[in-house]
N, C-alpha and C positions, 0 to 999 in steps of 0.2 A: 758209601762214605762212613767210616766208623766214628768220626768225632763230630758229627753234625748235631746241633741241638734238636730236641724233640719238637720244640715250638719257637717261633719267633714273631715279634710284633714289629711291623714295618710301617713307618710313616712315609708316604709317598703318594703323589697324584697318580691317577690311573686314566687310561683312555675312557671317554673321548676327549679329555683335556688336551688342547693342542700344545703339548709340552714334550720335548724330547726325553726328559727323565721318566715321564709317564710311560712312553713307549718302551724305554730301556727296561724298566723293572717289570713291565707286563710280559716282556720276552723272557725274563728270568723266572717268573713264578712257577711254570711247570717243572723246572729243574729243582727249585727249592722244594716243591711238593713231593718229590720222589722220596724224601727222607724226613721231611719237617712239615709240621702243621703251620700254616701261614695265616696270620691275622694282619690285615692292612687297615690302617687308620687314615682316613681322608678328611678334608675340611667339611664343615657342616653344609656349606652351599654347593659342594661338588656335585656335578651332573651325575645321573645314575651310570655307574661304571659299565662298560661293555667288553665283551670278549674274555671275561674272567671266569675261570672254572668254578663250579658250584661248591667244591670242597675247600675253597678259600673264604674265610671269614672277613667281611668288610664292615668296619665300624666307622661311623662319623665321629668326629672329635668329641662331641657332647656324649655319645654313647660310650666311648673309651673312658672318659672321666668317671662315669658311674661304675666302671668295672676295673679301674686301675689298681685297686688293691689286690684283686685276684690275679692281675697280670704283672705284679711288680717283680716276681721272680723270673719272669720270662725275658730273654735277651731282646733288647730294643735296638732296631736299626732305623736311622734317619737319613733320607735322601735329601741333601740340601743343595739348592741352586740359587743363583743370584737372579731370582724372579719371583713374582707375587704368589705363584702356586705352591711354594714351600714356606710361606710366612706362617701359616696356621700352626705349624708344628714347633715353632720356636719356644713358646712358654713351657712345653713339655720337655723338649730337649735340654733347656737350661736348668730344669729341676730334676730330671731323671737321666743320669749318664747312661750312654750306650755306644754303639758303633755308629759313628757319623760318616757317611759317604759324602765327601766334599767334591761336588761335580764342578764347582766354580771356586777357585782360590779367592777371587775378589768378590766380597759379599757386600760391598758398599750400598748398592741399590737395595738389596734385601733389607738391610738395617734401616736405611732411609724410609722404606715403605712403613716401617712401624712407628715413626716418629715425625720427621720433617715433612714427609708428603701429606701427613694428617694435620699440619700446622703446629706440630709440637716441637718448637724449637729448643725448649728446655730438655726434652727427651733426647734430641739429637746431640745437644751439647754434652749430656751425660754419657751418651754412647761414645763420643769422641774421647771423653775423660777415661772411660773404661778401657778403651783401646790404646790410648796414647798418653795417658797421665796428664802431667801439667802441660805438655805441648798440645795435647788435645784440648785442654781447657782454654788455652790462648787462641786456638782456631775457633772454638765455639764463641768466645767473646767477640772476635772479629765478625763472625756471622750475625750475632745478636745486634751489634752496635752499627755495623755498616751493611749488613745484608750481603757480605762478600763470601762467595763460594767459588774458589779457584776453578778454571776450566779443566785442570787435570786432576783436581781433588778426588773425584770418584774413581780415577784409575790408580793414583798413587796411594791413596788411603784405603786399604782393603777391608778394614773393619771386620776382620774375622776372628779376632783374639777371643772374644767371649764364647764363641761357638767351639773353637778349637780347645780352649781350656776347660769347657764344660764336658767335653767328650771323654769317655773312658778309653776309647780306641778310635782311630781314624783310618779310613780306607780312601785311597786316591787311585787315579789312573795313570800318573806319570811320576817319574823320579823328580822332575822339576817341582811339582807340588809337594812331594814328600819332603824334600830338602828344605823348602820354605817353611813348612809346618814344623819340621824338626828344629828349625832355627828358633822357633817360638817356644821350645822346651817340651813339646808333646813327643814323647819317646815311642809310644805305641802307634806307629804309622806303618801301614802295609800298602804296598803298590800292587794293584790287580789290574790287568789290562782290560780295556773296554771290549766287551765280547763282540763278535761279528754276528749280525742279526740272522737268526734262522729263516726269517721270512724272505731274505734276499735269494735263497735258493730256489724260490718258485719263479724266478724271472731269469731269462737267458739273454746273454749278449748277442747270440746269433739272430735274435729277433729285433735288432736295433731299427731296421727300416720299418718294420711293422709298428713298433712303438712310435716312431716319428710320424707315421701316417695317422695313427690314433690321436696324437697330440697336436697335429697341424704343424709340425716342424718340417723344414725343407729336407729333401733326401739328397740333394746335390751340393750342399754346403757343409763345412765343418760346424759342429755345434759345440759351443763352449758353455758350461754351466757353473754357476755359483749357487749353492744350495743352503737353505736354512734362513733365519730371520735376516732381513735386509737392514743391516745396521751400519753405522759409520765406521766401526772398528773392522768391518769386513774389507775396507779399502776398495770399495766398488768404484769410487771416483778414479782411483789410480788405474784400475782395470779398463774403465771407459776411456780414459785418456790414452792408454796404450793402443786399445783397439781402434781409436779414431786415427791414430798415426798409421796403423796397418791398412785401414780403409783407404786412406790417401794413397797408399802404395798399390791399390787395386786388389788387394787381398779380401776375398769374400768370406763371410762367416755369419752365424747367428749366435747371439749371446743370450742365454736364458738365466734370469734371476728367478730361481724356483723356491719361493718362500714368501712369507708375510712381510709387508712393509711395516716400518716403525716411523710413521710421518712425524711424530713428536720429536724424534731424534735426528732423523735424516730424511731429506727431500730427494729421493733418488730420481724422481721424474724430472726435476730441474736439471740435474746433472746429465741425464740422458739427452734431454733437449740441448743443453749447452755443448755437448760433445758431438752433436749432429748424428747420433746413432738411433734415432727414433724408428727407423725402418729396419734396424738390425737387432733390436733388443726386445725380448718378451719378458714380461713380468707376470708371474702366474698367480700370486697370492698364495694363501695357505693351501697345502696339498694333503690329501689323504695318503695313506701308506701306499696304495696301488699306484696312484699318479706319481708319488715320490720316486718309487723304484723305476718306473718307466721313463720318467725324465732323466734319471741317472744313467740308465743304459742306453738311452737315445743319444747320449753325449759322446763326444770324442775324447774330451778330457775335462777335468774338474779344476776350478780355481777356488781355493779355500784359504784365503788370506785372513790373518788376524794381526792387527797392530793398532793400539797396544794390546797385549794379552793380559787377561786377568787370571791366568793360570788355568783357564777352562780347557777341557778336552773336547774333541768333536766326534760325535757319533756318526755324523755325516761322512767324515773322513774315513773312519773304519769301514763303513759300508762300501764307499766308493773304492777304496783300495782292495777290499776283500772281493769285489766284483770285477777286478782286473783293470780299473781305470787309472790312468796317470793323473796325479794331483799336484798342484802347484801350491806351495805354502811359504810362509815367512819363517826363516830359520831362527825362531826364538821359542823360549818356553818349552812346553810339551812337544811342539811340532819340531823342535830342533833335535829331538831324540829319535826321530824316524831314521831308519838306515838310509844312507846317501844314495843307494841304488834303487830305492823304493818310491822316491817323490822328488820333484824339482824343488829344492830349497833355496830361497832367495834371502840373502843377508839384508837386514834393514840398515842401509847406509846411504850416502849421498848418490850412490849409483843405482839405488833401488828401481826407480822408474825406468831408466834405460835398460836395465837387466830384465825387468818384467816385460818390456816390450820385445826384447830380443828373444826371450824364451817363449813368449806366446807365438811369435812369428815361426820359431822353429817347430813348436808342437803342432801348429796348423799345417805347416807345409811338409813336415817329415813324419809320416805315419810310423815308420820303424822306430823312431826315437820315442814316440809316446807310447807305443805298444810295449817296448822293452821295460820301461818304467812300470807300466801297468801289470805285466806278468810278474815282475819281481815283487811288487806290492802284494799281489794276490797270494803268491806262495808264503810270504812272510806272515800275512794275517791268518792263513790257514794253519800255520805252524804255532802261532802264539796267542791267538785270540779266541780259542774254542770255548763256547759258552758253557759247556759241562765243567771244564776246569775252572773257569772264573767264578761260577756260582759255588762250586765246592770251596773255593778260596773265601768267599763271602761267609759261608756257613762256618768255616773253620775259625774265622775271626770272631764271629758271633759267639761261638762256643767258648771263647776265652773270657767273655764278659763275666764279671763278678758282682756288679751292682744289683742291689735288691731294694732300692729306695721305693717306698710306698708313699705316694702323695695322699693328701686328704681325699676322702672318698669321693667328693664332688667338685673339688677345686684344687688348683695348684697350691703347692707349699708356698706360703708367704712367711718371710722371716720377721715376724711381729715380736718386738722385744717387750718383756714384762719386767716391771720394776717393783721393788718393795715400796710400801707406803712410808711416809715420813714418820709415822708412829712406830713402825717396825724398826727403823733405824735408831730412833731415840731411845726406844726400849732396850735394844741390844747394847747401845752405848752405856746406858746407866747400869746395865747388868754386868758389864765387863770393864768398868773403870778400875784402875788407871791403865790397864793394858790397851784399852781402846784409844788412849790419847796418842799412841805411837803411830806416826805416819797416817793420820786419819782423814786427810782431805778427800782422797779418792773415793772412800766408802761413805764418808759423812755427806758428800754431795750427791750420793746415790746414783753414781754413774754406771754401775755394773748391772746389766740385765740378768735375771735369774733363770732364764729358760734356755740357755745355750747347751748344746750337746757335748761341747768340749772347751777347755779353758787352757791357755798357756799362761803360766805365771813366770814373769821375769823380774827378779829382785835379788839383792844381796841378802836379804833377810827372808828366806823362803818360809821359815817356820811361822813367823808372824803373818805373812801374806796368805799362806795356805790356811792358817787358822781363821782369818776373816772371811776367806772365800767359802769355807765349809760351814763355819758357825753362823755367819750372818746371811750370806747369799745362797746357802743351802746346796752348794755343790759337794759331790762326794769326792773323796781323794782319788778315786779311780778316774774321775773326769778331768783331773788336773795334771798337766805335764809341766815340769819345772826346768827353767834355765837360769843360771846365774849370769849376771850381765856380761862378764868377760867371755862367756861361752857362746853368746848369741849367734855369732857367725860361724861357729865350728860345729856344734852339735846338730845333728839332723834327725828329724822325726819322719815317719813314713806317710804322714798326712799333714794337712793344714788345719788350723783351728778357727772356729767361729768367733772366738773371743780371745783377746790377749790383754792382760793386766800387767802393766809395766810400772814399777816403782823404783826410780833410780835418782841419782844426783845429776844436776845439770852438768857437773864436771865430768860425768861419765861419757857425755856425747859431744862436748864442745870441740874436740880435735877434728871431727868430721861429722857434723850433724846428720847430713842426708845419708851418708854411707851407713851410719849407725841405725838410722830409721829404716833404711832399705833392708838391712839384715833382719829387722823385725817383720818387715812386709813379707819376706820369704815364708814365714811361718803362719800367715793369716790367709784364710780363704777370701775369694772375692765376695764382697758384701759383709764380710766379717767386721767386728767392732774391735777398735783399739782404745783402751783406756791408758793414757800415758800421764803418770804422776812424776813431776820433776821437783826435787828439793832444790831451792835456790840459795846457795851458800853466799856468804859475803865475800866480795872481791873475786867472783868467778870471771875468768877472762878467756878470750878466744880470739883467733885471728879474724873470726867472722862475727856478724852481728848476732847477739844472743838475747835481744829483747823479746818480749812475748809475741809481738807481731811477726818477727822474723822466725821464731820457732814455729808458728803457724805456717808460714811459707815453706819451711823445711819439710814439715809433716806432709804438706800437699805435694811438694816436689818428689816425695818418697812414695807416691801413689795413693794417697788418702785424701778424703774430704773432711775437713774439721767441722763438726756440727755443734760443738759447745766448748767453751773454755770457762774454767773456774780458778780464781786466785784466792788465797787465803792464808791463815785459817778462817774458817767461816764464823767461828765464835770465839770471842775473847772475854775471858772472865776477869773482871776488874779486881776481883779479890784474891787472885792467885799471886803467889810469891815468886812465881817462875817468870822469867823474862823471855820473850820470843827473840831468837837471834836469826831465824830463817823464815822464809815464806815458802809456799809451794804453788805450783801451777799445774793444773789438771786439764788435759785436752782429751776430748772424746771425738773419735774419728771413725769414718767407715772406709774400708779398703775399696778403692775403685779400680785399680789397675795394677798390673805387673810391670808397667812402664815407669821408670824412675829417671828424673832429671838430676844427675849427679853434680851438676854445675849450675845451680839455680842463679837467678839474677841477683839475689841478695849477697852472693859471694863476690860480686864485682870482679869476676875473673874470666871475662870473655864470653864466648857463646855457650849455649846449653849443650849438655852431653847426655844423650838418652841411652838408657840400658834397659834391656828386657830381662826380668828376673825369673820368669816362670821356668820350672824344670819338673816335668811329670816324673815322679819317682816310682810310680806303680809299675810293676812287671819289668820286662826287659826291652831294650831297644830293638825295633824291628823295622825293616824296609825290605820287603820281599815281593817279587812278582811270580807269576805262575810258570812261565816258560822262557828260558833263555834271557832273562832279564828284560823282557819286552815291556813296553809301556803302551798305555791305552788312550782312548779319546772319547769325548762326550760333548754333545751340543746341549746348551741350555735353552 
């Protein structure tokens, strides 16, 4: 492979962690190592990795932080899943852009682990704001005041925006996930199928009865298996209900739940008892790889249902199909992309349960029916999920990374704002009077930090504003980009800014305050600072409320959190002969989200209207898979 990087840093758990992503990447490492030096970063408390070649460098997170400056030019790959094992990498991922492999589109549980699960309600509320703007703030307030967290909230609110927008490039296993991410404005999305496990080739379907004997499974009954974590979304209850009906018809079978239970989420044993299938169901608990493959090949077919889906893919499904097994899936999300002749795909509708029962009966009683699906699936996987091709695609994407962000040598970058002293401001004012009297509130109140890497200046009087930014706040002209107010929504820059200083008249924004502020939002990075200075002319009018409290609400509806407001002038000279005819309001805010409510409550104009602003302008739009447009799968 000619375009592979010479080295990569990969954040991912490794075996013996009981995690599908760990197994997935461990299988890729030998193929990466053919052309590329691999450094893997694991969490500090990770058990000692097993089965990893000696030419692979393994660093714990603490060790990585000490060496980050030396590794800053090396492409970084992050494997993110909706589980605790990928939580450790989030602070680095959010500070150091790289290639993010999104194994689960829904990351609500992962984000929850960093705040709400630790009792940090404020942190959870902030995460909601970051992802959903003012709407997220409303949900956060409901949680704080009433302890209300809707039953479907973890499924409907995917909480993935911060990770998607922090990534330079995204890699997913399905077009479904690629389309969802592209809708959030991330243009650098590549679809790479989940590879078929090389380890599967060590096991043979012709040894089915031998494997059944080893595992204590009956040789004279059909064996149906659901593999992976036993979670509520796997629709095990529906399968048990259908099988109970078949048992009443006199149909014999054994149903194997080959995976680890999640008792805090779903009591599968109660459902087994309620269905009257205690003598028909085997629950294995967590399986090592050898037992995993043997249970799979001991089966006649696999039931791999997911509803609702968080956009996750299933490594189990790829393995089962690649080994020639018929699989039953719900026809949604990534599973809907499977060829119709390669899996039994059930629509999620009012007939789902009856259709499931009918298909299970047909698969149990009609060997030719299930074998036909299995053979078609095996041929498709062999053609489209070759691990050499998929790992080459990973490295090709990593080679496109351009970020060289170096974190502080022993800690993550923290955006700590530094300000001038009051003496500095007064000294500058005295040295530059009377020029300093012009539009002075925003700088006299010392609202502008002095240590930001880039500044966007929005003003009709750019010469004055740039003069203040350079002369007082010590920014160079090269750091300052300029927009005149009427051009705010038209002129585009190739990047966003960590600071925007806006000095305009209230009349400039009254026609549509949130829309105007949303245009400013587009130019500011997440966590960036907005300093908004409004001249308040006499007789300003609008169809909307334009008092200071309402302007604060509009700023927050546009994706910001207001942290300070100043009204002035701050100083009034009783000896002056000039009479003040206007006042100014200055708002200091932090950008929290790309989500904007374009119809806030203060408009008195019906329901909220949410708009997602993010649009990654770096590079070109991509959505590619390796062979024949095939889509892949992965378990979390």
